[in-house]
N, C-alpha and C positions, 0 to 999 in steps of 0.2 A: 723539316724546316727547308724553306726555299731560299737558297743563297744565290744572288745575283752578282756576277763578276763586276768589279768596279775598274775603270779606267782612270788612273789619278794623272794629273797634269797641272802645269801652271795655266795662266790665262793668255799665253801667247796666241797670236792670231791663227796660227795653224790649228790650235785646238779649239778655238771658239768659232770657227766658220761653220755655216749651216751644213756644208757637204760633209765635214768631219763628224759633226754631232748626228747627222743622219746615218753615217756608216757605223757609229757607235750603236745607235738604237737598232739598226738592221742585224748587228752582230749580238744583240742581246746584252749590252754592256750598259751600265751606269756612268755618266761622266761625273767626275768629282775633281773640283779644281780648288786650288789656293785661293785665299781671299787676296783681293787687290792690295798691292803694297805690303804683303806679308810673306817675306821669303823664307821665314822659318817654318811656315805650314808644311813644306815639302822636305824639310831638313832630314827627318828621320827616315824617310824612303830613300832619299838620295845617299844617305850614310849606309843603308843597307845595301843599295845596288853597287855602290863603291866597293864594299867589302866582298859582296858575291862575285863581283868581276875580278878583283885581285885574288881572292883565295880559291876561286873555282874555275870560272870560265876563260880567263886570260890564257891559261896554260893547258887547256883542254882541247881535244878533237873529239866531238861526239859523232857516232856513227850514224845517227838519225835523230829525229826530235823525240822519239819515244825515250831514247836513252838520256838525251838532255833534260827532258821533264823529270825522268826518274832522279838523275843526279842532283838537280835544283831542289826537288822535293827532299831529297835525304840531307841536302846540305842545311835547308830550313829546319827539318824536324829534328835531325840528330846532332847538328853542330851549332847553328845559330840560335835555335829557340832556347836551349839550356842556358847559352851565354847571355841571352837577354834577360831570362828569368833571374839569373846571378847578379846581373848589374843592377836590376830594380830591387833586389834584395840588399843591395849596398856592399857586395863583396866580389871580388873578382872569381871567375869560375875556377881558376887553378886552386885558389884557396879552398873552395867547396870540394873539389874533387880530391885534393890532398886529404881533408878531413875524412873523406869517405873511403880512402884507400885507392882511388882511381888514378892518382899520378904520383 
């Protein structure tokens, strides 16, 4: 499976200009923008990044990029993904963990 990274943004002038779009293509990224007049398109990602900053990066000093990359990956896979799955199932993660004997 060939996965191409996506650069998600709104339609601000800095993201729609030709130079930025060329830089994305040169870096092998696909541009993905919210629809005009639809602020909710990006709400899920903005919520995720707000949580990531609050729960991980605001109080951390990473020694290098590799450590930051590893810690963010761990945050997503170990902490945030199970929480998102539990929310989609309609029950808080703490309740599911309690039933499984984890909390």
